[in-house]
C-alpha positions as a Markdown table, in Angstrom:
| # | Residue | x | y | z |
|---|---|---|---|---|
| 1 | Met | 182.8 | 84.8 | 138.7 |
| 2 | Thr | 186.1 | 85.8 | 140.4 |
| 3 | Asp | 186.4 | 88.1 | 143.4 |
| 4 | Glu | 188.0 | 90.7 | 141.1 |
| 5 | Ser | 185.0 | 90.7 | 138.7 |
| 6 | Leu | 182.6 | 91.0 | 141.7 |
| 7 | Asp | 184.5 | 94.0 | 142.9 |
| 8 | Arg | 184.3 | 95.6 | 139.5 |
| 9 | Ala | 180.5 | 94.9 | 139.4 |
| 10 | Asp | 180.1 | 96.5 | 142.9 |
| 11 | Asp | 182.0 | 99.6 | 141.8 |
| 12 | Ala | 179.9 | 99.9 | 138.6 |
| 13 | Ala | 176.7 | 99.7 | 140.7 |
| 14 | Ala | 177.8 | 102.3 | 143.3 |
| 15 | Pro | 177.2 | 105.4 | 141.1 |
| 16 | Asp | 173.8 | 104.1 | 140.1 |
| 17 | Ala | 172.8 | 103.6 | 143.8 |
| 18 | Ala | 174.0 | 107.1 | 144.5 |
| 19 | Ala | 172.0 | 108.5 | 141.7 |
| 20 | His | 168.8 | 106.9 | 143.1 |
| 21 | Ala | 169.4 | 107.9 | 146.7 |
| 22 | Ala | 166.6 | 110.0 | 148.3 |
| 23 | Pro | 167.4 | 113.7 | 147.9 |
| 24 | Leu | 167.1 | 114.4 | 151.6 |
| 25 | Ala | 168.8 | 111.3 | 152.9 |
| 26 | Gly | 170.9 | 112.2 | 156.0 |
| 27 | Ile | 168.9 | 115.4 | 156.8 |
| 28 | Thr | 167.5 | 115.5 | 160.3 |
| 29 | Val | 164.2 | 117.3 | 161.0 |
| 30 | Val | 162.6 | 118.2 | 164.4 |
| 31 | Asp | 158.9 | 118.5 | 163.9 |
| 32 | Phe | 156.8 | 120.5 | 166.4 |
| 33 | Thr | 153.8 | 120.7 | 164.1 |
| 34 | Arg | 150.2 | 119.5 | 164.6 |
| 35 | Val | 146.9 | 119.0 | 162.8 |
| 36 | Leu | 147.3 | 119.5 | 159.0 |
| 37 | Ala | 149.5 | 122.1 | 157.4 |
| 38 | Gly | 152.7 | 121.4 | 159.3 |
| 39 | Pro | 152.4 | 117.6 | 159.4 |
| 40 | Thr | 151.8 | 117.6 | 155.7 |
| 41 | Ala | 155.0 | 119.5 | 155.1 |
| 42 | Thr | 157.1 | 117.3 | 157.2 |
| 43 | Arg | 155.5 | 114.1 | 155.8 |
| 44 | Ile | 156.8 | 115.3 | 152.4 |
| 45 | Leu | 160.2 | 115.6 | 153.9 |
| 46 | Val | 159.9 | 112.0 | 155.1 |
| 47 | Glu | 159.0 | 110.9 | 151.6 |
| 48 | Met | 162.1 | 112.7 | 150.3 |
| 49 | Gly | 164.3 | 110.7 | 152.7 |
| 50 | Ala | 164.7 | 113.0 | 155.7 |
| 51 | Ser | 164.8 | 111.6 | 159.2 |
| 52 | Val | 161.9 | 113.4 | 161.0 |
| 53 | Thr | 161.3 | 113.3 | 164.8 |
| 54 | Lys | 157.8 | 114.6 | 165.8 |
| 55 | Val | 157.7 | 116.2 | 169.2 |
| 56 | Glu | 154.3 | 116.0 | 170.9 |
| 57 | Pro | 153.1 | 117.0 | 174.3 |
| 58 | Pro | 151.7 | 114.2 | 176.6 |
| 59 | Ala | 148.2 | 115.4 | 175.6 |
| 60 | Ala | 149.2 | 114.6 | 172.0 |
| 61 | Asp | 148.4 | 116.1 | 168.6 |
| 62 | Ile | 144.6 | 116.6 | 168.5 |
| 63 | Ala | 144.6 | 115.0 | 165.0 |
| 64 | Arg | 145.0 | 111.6 | 166.8 |
| 65 | Ala | 141.3 | 111.9 | 167.7 |
| 66 | Ala | 140.2 | 112.7 | 164.1 |
| 67 | Ser | 138.1 | 110.3 | 162.1 |
| 68 | Pro | 138.2 | 108.0 | 160.3 |
| 69 | Ser | 140.2 | 105.6 | 162.6 |
| 70 | Ala | 142.3 | 102.6 | 161.8 |
| 71 | Gly | 141.9 | 100.6 | 165.0 |
| 72 | Pro | 142.8 | 102.7 | 168.1 |
| 73 | Thr | 144.6 | 105.3 | 166.0 |
| 74 | Ser | 143.2 | 108.0 | 163.7 |
| 75 | Gly | 143.7 | 107.2 | 160.0 |
| 76 | Tyr | 143.9 | 110.9 | 159.4 |
| 77 | Tyr | 146.8 | 111.2 | 161.9 |
| 78 | Leu | 148.6 | 108.1 | 160.4 |
| 79 | Gln | 148.4 | 109.5 | 156.9 |
| 80 | Leu | 150.1 | 112.8 | 157.9 |
| 81 | Asn | 152.6 | 111.3 | 160.3 |
| 82 | Gly | 153.6 | 108.0 | 158.9 |
| 83 | Gly | 157.4 | 107.3 | 158.8 |
| 84 | Lys | 158.3 | 109.8 | 161.6 |
| 85 | Arg | 159.9 | 109.0 | 164.9 |
| 86 | Asn | 157.8 | 110.2 | 167.8 |
| 87 | Leu | 158.9 | 111.9 | 171.1 |
| 88 | Ser | 156.2 | 112.6 | 173.7 |
| 89 | Ile | 157.6 | 115.1 | 176.2 |
| 90 | Asp | 156.3 | 117.9 | 178.4 |
| 91 | Leu | 158.0 | 121.2 | 177.5 |
| 92 | Asn | 156.6 | 122.8 | 180.7 |
| 93 | Tyr | 159.4 | 121.0 | 182.6 |
| 94 | Pro | 163.0 | 122.2 | 182.5 |
| 95 | Glu | 164.2 | 118.7 | 181.9 |
| 96 | Gly | 161.9 | 118.3 | 178.9 |
| 97 | Arg | 163.1 | 121.6 | 177.4 |
| 98 | Glu | 166.7 | 120.7 | 177.9 |
| 99 | Ala | 166.3 | 117.3 | 176.1 |
| 100 | Val | 164.5 | 118.9 | 173.2 |
| 101 | Phe | 167.0 | 121.8 | 172.9 |
| 102 | Glu | 169.8 | 119.2 | 172.6 |
| 103 | Leu | 167.8 | 117.6 | 169.8 |
| 104 | Cys | 167.4 | 121.0 | 168.1 |
| 105 | Ser | 171.1 | 121.9 | 168.5 |
| 106 | Arg | 172.0 | 119.0 | 166.2 |
| 107 | Ala | 169.1 | 119.3 | 163.7 |
| 108 | Asp | 169.3 | 120.4 | 160.1 |
| 109 | Val | 165.7 | 121.6 | 160.0 |
| 110 | Ile | 163.1 | 122.6 | 162.6 |
| 111 | Val | 159.4 | 123.1 | 161.6 |
| 112 | Glu | 156.7 | 124.5 | 164.0 |
| 113 | Asn | 153.2 | 125.8 | 163.6 |
| 114 | Tyr | 152.3 | 127.1 | 167.0 |
| 115 | Arg | 151.0 | 130.6 | 167.5 |
| 116 | Pro | 153.8 | 133.1 | 167.2 |
| 117 | Gly | 155.8 | 133.5 | 170.4 |
| 118 | Thr | 155.0 | 130.0 | 171.8 |
| 119 | Met | 158.4 | 128.5 | 170.9 |
| 120 | Ala | 160.1 | 131.5 | 172.5 |
| 121 | Thr | 158.4 | 130.8 | 175.9 |
| 122 | Phe | 160.2 | 127.4 | 175.8 |
| 123 | Gly | 163.5 | 128.8 | 174.7 |
| 124 | Leu | 163.2 | 126.9 | 171.4 |
| 125 | Asp | 162.7 | 129.9 | 169.0 |
| 126 | Tyr | 165.0 | 130.6 | 166.1 |
| 127 | Arg | 167.2 | 133.1 | 168.0 |
| 128 | Ser | 167.8 | 130.6 | 170.8 |
| 129 | Val | 168.5 | 127.6 | 168.6 |
| 130 | Ser | 170.6 | 129.4 | 166.0 |
| 131 | Ala | 172.9 | 130.7 | 168.8 |
| 132 | Val | 174.2 | 127.1 | 169.1 |
| 133 | Asn | 173.2 | 125.8 | 165.7 |
| 134 | Pro | 173.7 | 128.6 | 163.2 |
| 135 | Arg | 173.2 | 126.4 | 160.1 |
| 136 | Val | 169.7 | 125.4 | 161.1 |
| 137 | Val | 166.8 | 126.0 | 158.7 |
| 138 | Tyr | 163.9 | 127.1 | 160.9 |
| 139 | Val | 160.4 | 127.1 | 159.5 |
| 140 | Ser | 157.5 | 128.8 | 161.3 |
| 141 | Met | 153.9 | 128.5 | 160.0 |
| 142 | Ser | 151.0 | 130.6 | 161.2 |
| 143 | Gly | 147.7 | 131.6 | 159.8 |
| 144 | Tyr | 148.2 | 135.3 | 159.9 |
| 145 | Gly | 152.0 | 135.9 | 159.9 |
| 146 | Gln | 154.5 | 136.4 | 162.7 |
| 147 | Asp | 154.3 | 140.0 | 163.6 |
| 148 | Asn | 151.0 | 141.8 | 163.0 |
| 149 | Leu | 147.8 | 142.6 | 164.8 |
| 150 | Trp | 146.3 | 139.2 | 164.0 |
| 151 | Ser | 149.3 | 137.1 | 164.6 |
| 152 | Ser | 148.0 | 135.6 | 167.9 |
| 153 | Arg | 144.6 | 134.6 | 166.4 |
| 154 | Pro | 143.9 | 130.9 | 166.0 |
| 155 | Ala | 143.8 | 129.7 | 162.4 |
| 156 | Phe | 142.0 | 126.4 | 162.0 |
| 157 | Ala | 140.3 | 125.9 | 158.6 |
| 158 | Pro | 136.8 | 126.7 | 159.8 |
| 159 | Thr | 138.0 | 130.0 | 161.4 |
| 160 | Val | 139.7 | 131.1 | 158.2 |
| 161 | Gln | 136.8 | 130.1 | 156.1 |
| 162 | Ala | 134.4 | 132.1 | 158.2 |
| 163 | Glu | 136.6 | 135.2 | 158.4 |
| 164 | Ser | 137.3 | 135.2 | 154.7 |
| 165 | Gly | 133.6 | 134.9 | 153.8 |
| 166 | Ser | 133.9 | 131.4 | 152.3 |
| 167 | Thr | 131.4 | 129.9 | 154.7 |
| 168 | Ala | 128.8 | 132.6 | 153.9 |
| 169 | Thr | 129.3 | 132.1 | 150.2 |
| 170 | His | 128.9 | 128.3 | 150.4 |
| 171 | Leu | 125.9 | 128.7 | 152.7 |
| 172 | Ala | 124.2 | 131.1 | 150.2 |
| 173 | His | 125.0 | 128.7 | 147.3 |
| 174 | Phe | 123.6 | 125.6 | 149.0 |
| 175 | Ser | 120.6 | 127.4 | 150.4 |
| 176 | Ala | 119.7 | 128.6 | 147.0 |
| 177 | Thr | 120.2 | 125.2 | 145.5 |
| 178 | Cys | 118.0 | 123.5 | 148.1 |
| 179 | Ser | 115.2 | 126.1 | 147.7 |
| 180 | Ser | 115.2 | 125.6 | 143.9 |
| 181 | Val | 114.6 | 121.9 | 144.1 |
| 182 | Arg | 111.1 | 121.2 | 142.8 |
| 183 | Arg | 108.8 | 119.6 | 145.3 |
| 184 | Pro | 107.1 | 116.4 | 144.0 |
| 185 | Thr | 103.3 | 116.3 | 144.0 |
| 186 | Arg | 103.1 | 112.7 | 145.0 |
| 187 | Pro | 105.2 | 110.4 | 147.1 |
| 188 | Val | 108.4 | 109.1 | 145.5 |
| 189 | Arg | 110.3 | 106.2 | 147.0 |
| 190 | Gln | 113.9 | 107.4 | 147.4 |
| 191 | Thr | 116.7 | 104.9 | 146.6 |
| 192 | Ser | 119.6 | 107.1 | 147.6 |
| 193 | Thr | 120.3 | 109.9 | 150.0 |
| 194 | Pro | 119.4 | 113.3 | 148.3 |
| 195 | Ala | 121.7 | 116.2 | 148.2 |
| 196 | Cys | 119.0 | 118.3 | 149.8 |
| 197 | Arg | 116.3 | 117.0 | 152.1 |
| 198 | Val | 113.0 | 118.2 | 150.7 |
| 199 | Pro | 109.9 | 117.2 | 152.8 |
| 200 | Leu | 107.5 | 115.2 | 150.6 |
| 201 | Arg | 103.8 | 115.8 | 150.8 |
| 202 | Pro | 101.8 | 112.5 | 150.8 |
| 203 | Ser | 98.8 | 112.3 | 148.5 |
| 204 | Pro | 95.3 | 112.3 | 150.2 |
| 205 | Gly | 94.5 | 109.0 | 151.8 |
| 206 | Ser | 98.0 | 107.7 | 151.7 |
| 207 | Thr | 99.4 | 106.2 | 154.9 |
| 208 | Ser | 102.7 | 104.9 | 153.6 |
| 209 | Ala | 105.9 | 106.5 | 154.8 |
| 210 | Val | 108.4 | 107.8 | 152.3 |
């Protein structure tokens, strides 16, 4: 095959490669999120081709301690943060804030899920960043919105489930289910863990444990 034919083959392949390029290739994202909702969103951006840099405090995202673990690192954390770059920096120091602000000034997208007002204390809120980077897409996630009476409330899943009544509903359901389980009149050897633990009453004279 001649050099000319090779060039023609490369030119023919170029449009096909462009058609299969990741939709967010070339997009830079600064990720200030932690735990579940935010990291899930930014992980999707990774899968779509974006370059995501996760900014964590030295104390780290608490999801690093979640089970199950894959060696020294939480599998839960790896699932949500795979494919991201990582920057561990303390925003309580001016030098740390300056370095991260420089990163944000060149970013296409910023995603954060702190309590409303937290990013402003570091000078990294939308107003501050957009003053030098007006094209930035700034995403803020919170459990109860950004500007209402409940905005500052924590919003972990158990908290929201309790406040919405979901916990009470599930408790009532499972309590009723367990109470309706018929108690056996004689010992039965269990071969699997039951959904509800029901104390078994041994028959008279029996000394075997069930």
